[in-house]
N, C-alpha and C positions, 0 to 999 in steps of 0.2 A: 418851115424855114426853106428858103429856096437859095440856090447858087446864083451867081451873076448871070450865067447863062440859062437861068430858069430851070436847072436840073435839080430835082429834090436831093438833099443831103442824107447820108446814111446815119441811122439812129445808133447811139452807144449800146454795147451789149448789156442785156438784163442779167445781173449777178445775184439777184435776190434769191432765186431758188438754190443756187449753189451754196450760198451762205447759210441758208436754213438747214441744208442737208448736212453741212459740216458741224452746225451746232447740234444737230440731233445725234450725229455720230459721236461727238464729244460727250454728249449726255449719256449715251449708251456705254461708252468706255468708263465713265465715272461710276455709273450703276453697277456694271460688271466688276469693277475693281472693288467697290464697297462689298458686293456679295462675296467676292473671293476672300477679302480681308476677314469678313464675319465668319465664313466657313473655316478659315485657317485658325481663327481664334477659338471657335468651338472644338476643332480637332485638338489643338493645343491643350485646352482646358480639360477635355476628356482623357487625353494621354496622361496629363499630370495627375489626374484623379486616380487613374488605373495604377500608376507607379506608387502613389501615396498609399492606396489600399494594399498593394502588394507588399511594401515595406512594412506596414503595420501587422499584416498577416505573418510575415517572416519573423519580426521581432517578437511578436506575442508567442509564437511557438517555440522559439529557441532561446530566449532570454527571460528567465523567470525574474519577477520584481523582487525588490529588497525588503519591503515592509510587510507586516502581517496582514494589514488591511488590503494591500495590492495582491497579496497571495490569493485572497478569495476571489478577486476580480480575475486573476490569472486562471484559477480553477474553473470558474464559470465559462470563461472564453475557450478555455482548452477543451472542456466537455462539449461545447457547442460545435467546435471545429474538428474534434478528434476523429470522428467517423469518416468524415470526407478526406481528411489528411492521410489517415492510415490506409484506408481502404483503396486509395488510388495508386499506391506504390507497388509494383511488381517485386522490387528489391526487398521491401518491407515484408511482403507475404512469403518471399522465399526464406527470410530470416525466421519467421514464425514457424513455418513448416519444418525447416531444418532443426530448430531447437526442440520442437515437440516430437520429433520422430525417434522412436526407440532404437537402440543399437542391439539389444539382446533379443532373442527369440521369445515371443509372447510377452515382451516388455510392455509396460504401461506407457500411455500418453497422458501426462498429468498437467493440468492447469494449476499452478500455485498462485493463489492470490495473497498479497502481502509478502511477495518474494524478496523484497529488499528489506524486510523486517528481520528481527533477531531469529525467531524460530523458522520463518520462511526461508531465510538464505541457507541456514544449515540443513533443512530438510531438501531443499532443491539440489544442493551439492551431493548429498548422500544418494538421492535417487538417480542423479545423472551418472555418478561413479559406478553404480551397478548396472547401468545400461538402459535405463528408462529414459523416455523423452520427456523433457520438462520445459514448459513455457511459463514465465513469470508475468505477473500483473501487479503493478503497484502505482499509486498516485503521488508518492514522495511528499506527503503532507508535512507541515512544519511543527508538529507536536513536540518533536525533539529535533536535535541537530540533523539537518538534511545531508550534510557532508558525510556522516557516518553511513547513512543509507546508500549514498552514491558510492562510497568505498566498497560497501558489500555488493553493490551492483558490478563494480569492476572486478571483484573477486569471482562473482558468478559468470561474468563475461570470459574470464580465463578459463573457466570450465565449460565454455560453449553452451552457456544458458542465456538466452535473450529475455530481457524484461520489457514488456509493453508499459509505457508510461500512460496509464489510464485509470479511470475511476469505476468503482463497482456500480455506480449509478448511471453509467453510460450504457444504456441497453443496446444501442446501435453498435458500439464497439464490441461488446460481448457477443452479440449475435454474429458479427463478422468473424470473430475468432473461432466460434463454433462451426461457421461455414467453411473456414479454411481447414480446420483440424477436427477430426472425429475423436474427441478426448474420451479416453476410457474412465478417467478418474479426475476429480477436482479435490485439491487439498486447500480448503478455504481457511486461511490464516489472517486475512486482512480485517482489521477492526480498529475502532478508536479505543485505545488501551488507557490504563490508569484509573485509579479509584477517586483520587482527590480532584483531578482536573474536571470531573463532571460538575463540580459546583461552580466552576468558571464558565464552562461552555457545554451546557447539557445537550444542545441541539446537534453538536457533532457526533454524539453517541447515537442518537436517534437516527441520524442520516446514514452513518456507516454500519452500525450493528443491527439495525433493524431494517431501514429502507434498502441499504446496500445488499443485505443478505437476501431479502425478498426478491430484488432485481435479479440477483445471481440464480436464485431458485426458479424464477420465471423463464430464464433463458435455458436452464438445464432441463426443465420439464418439456420444453418445446423441441429440444434437440433430438436428433435421430441418428445414432443411438443416444439414450440418456446415460450420463455417466454416473458412476457411483460417487458419493460425496462424503468426505471426511472433513469436519470442521472444528474449530476451536471454540469451545465453551470456556468455563472458568470455574475454579474452586470457590470463587466469590459467590456463586449461587447458593451455597449453603448458608450464607447470611447469619442469621441469629441462632442457627441450629446449635444446640448444646451438647449432642451426642458425639462421642469420639471413639475411635477415628471416624472421619466422614465416609459414609458408604452411599453408593448410588441410590439406595431405597430410602435415604433419609429425607426429611422435609426440605424443600427448596422454595418454599412460597413466602419466605420472609427475607427478602433482600435487604441488606444494610446500606446499599449505595445504588445510584442510577446506573452506574456501570454493571453491577450484578443484576439489576432488573432487566437491562437490555440483553444480557446474555441469557438470562432465564426466558425472556420473550423468544429469543432465538430457538431455544429448545422446543418451546410450544409451536412455533412456526414450522420447525423441522417435522414435528409430528404431523402437522396438518398437510404438508406437501407429500409426506410419505403415504399418508392415508388416502388422499384424493388422487394423486398423480403417479404413484408407484415408484417414487425416487428412494434409492438406497441411501440412508443417512446414518452416519456415525458421529456422535458428538464427543469430544474429549475435554474433560475438566482439568486443566493445567494447574499445578500447585507451584507458585513462586519459582519460575524458571530463571536460572542464572548461568553465566559462563562467558567465554570469549565472544566478542562482537555483540555484547548484550545492550540493554536499553539503558541510557543515561538517567532515566527518571526512577530507576530502581535503587533501593537503599544501598545494596552492596556496591554499586557503581559510584553513587555520589559520596558515600562514605570514603571510598578509596581516594577519590579526587580531593575531598576536603582534608583528610588526614595528611596527605602529601603536601598540601598547601598550608598546613598548620591552622586551619580553620576549625571552629568548634562544630560538633555534630550533636543532633538531638536524638536521644534514645527513649522511646516511648514505654511507659508502663501503664497498666490498667488504672482505672479510677480507684480501685481498692489496693493498689500497690503490687499487683502480680506481674510477672515478667511477660513481655509479648513474645510469642514464638511462631515460627513459620516452618513449614515443611519444604525447605529449600531443595529443588530438584534440578540437577545438572543437565545442561542442554543435550549432551549425548544420550542420556537416558530418555529425554523426551522425544528425540528424533527416532530412537528405536521404537517407541510407542506409536509414533505417527505412521512409521513404515509398516509396523505390525498391523495396525488398523486398515491400512490401504490393501495389504496383502490378503487380509481375511474379509474384506468388504465384498458382498455378493452384488451381482449386476442389478441395476434398477430393472423394474418390470413394465415400465410404461414405454410409450413410443409416440412422439409427436404430441404430447400432452395428454395421452389417454392411458389410464391404467389397465393393465391386463391380468394383474394378480397381486397378491400380498407381497410387499418388499421389506427388505431388512431395515430395522430401526433399532440403534444401540446408543448406549451412553456410558462412558468409562472415566474413572479417575486416573490421572497420570501424576503421580507424586513420588516422593522419596521414602515415605513411611516413617521418617525420623525427625520429628520437630525439634528445631534448635532455637533457644533464646536468642534474641537480637544481640544481647550483651555478649554472647559467645561468638557470634559472628564477628563483632568488632574486635575481640581478643585475637581471633585468627588473623584478621587483616593487620593488626598491630604487629604481630610476629612476622608476617610476610614482608611488611613494609619497612620493618625495623624502626618504627616510630610510633610513639604513644599518641592516642587520640585525646583531644580536648572534649570531654563528654558532658553533656547536660541531659540529665535524666528528667523527663517531663511527663505529665499526664497525657494520655492519648486523647486528642480533640475528637469531637463528634464530626468526623469527615467521611464516614462510610467505611473506615478500616475495621477489620475484626481482630480480636486480640490473639486468636490461636487457630491454626490450621493443621490437620493431620489426616493423610490419605490412607484409606484402605484400598489396596490395588488388587485384591485377590480375584476380582472379576476379569481384569485385563490380563493377569497371569494365566487364568484358566483358559481364556479365548485366544490369546496370541502370545503367551509366554513373556509378558512384560515383567521385568525384574530389574529395578534400579541397582546400579553397582558402585555408584560415585558418592563417597562421603563428602561432607561440606569442606573439610580442610583440603582434600585433594582437589575438589572442584574450584575452590578459591585460588589455590596456587596456580592452577592453569589460567584462571581469569586474570590474576595480577601479572602473570607473565606476558599475557597478551597485551594488557593495559599499558605496562611500561614500554613495550616495544612499539605499540601503535601511536602513543602519545609522546615518544621520545623522553621518558623520564630518566633521570640520572642512573648511571651504571650501578651505583651503590645499592639500589633497590633490586636489581637483577642479582647481585651477589647474594643479597639476603634470601632471595627465592631459592637459589641453588643450595645455600647452606641449610635452609629449612627442609628442602627435599632430601639432602644427604642424611639429615638427622632423623627423618622419618623412615628411612629405608634400612 
């Protein structure tokens, strides 16, 4: 194109390159924005996941479930997480050391398993009061009311005794405890108790009384120094034995219940670890222990509850009509026997799992030496409670219970001066006094107890 004066006209500017550049920059901005959004989404998702896992971890450890089925889930999760949780806290380790450190010269440092239990709580307090270091271990299982176990734990806490909430089968946790504290002694009282419950849940007895015991011994054998071990067997090991009174040299190869069989297995396992690894082991065969802070599954305990509530109670007799009798042993006498066993226990002879010489191996009866018919037990409770029981006398079922127990304690008397001093009437009066106070029973019962005490003095 030309102008009128034949001068060529200027061409319009070419904007195609600028437009393409702007489109490309816009595309890059969109891509970068998308990448940023995707990255932010991933970060938000990961943060939410971590928070959720943290909450699950917290609530699993701090809030026990309400049902029996969920209890087993809680126990499994607790065992899986326990070592990492406990082992990571300096404050927790300080509590462990402080509780296990003795205050008296040449005092013991004792690990008490089942410390929130009946015998365990009493023994722990007695040891602490005389200046020994005591560390408790308990899994607070739901075999009976856990609130009673927690109440015992509070009582121990007031006596400066710390209880580790853990299971015997948690080898990492036990190893950690022995790494923190050079225990001189172990008082092993943790067990699945009860004769009749074994018919409902046999695996719990195998897990606790056999597997748990073996796990504890495995840790003890590897410890340096190895501790001396005193542990709870049971009078139930005498089973179908007909000789009376029961002596340590009588037959114990005819158990009448799975509970008894697991306790007998424990005695044989103890022999094995003593023979191979040089562990010092003392087994104690308890005879029907009763008293304040006792177990709710025991006859004297639920008899008291049912009599007060006006409910009928079942009193067993043998198939041929004979009275069922027990060698009821008061808790204070049992505690003396446990401490006597600890005081006379010799040191283990192994180190790091290797035996260096013969080690001490003992077994003792701890009973009251005075069998009392269950009917007499009920009469004493009636007098203490000021209320007649609604009694149903029935034949003893085939549930593993034995009709008669009677302890010969001459061996324990010879070796550490064990001599029971509490008769059943005196012991039950102390138990009932605790019961009405703990459960807030009406003051009328308390008056009956004081009147009974004055009449007997």
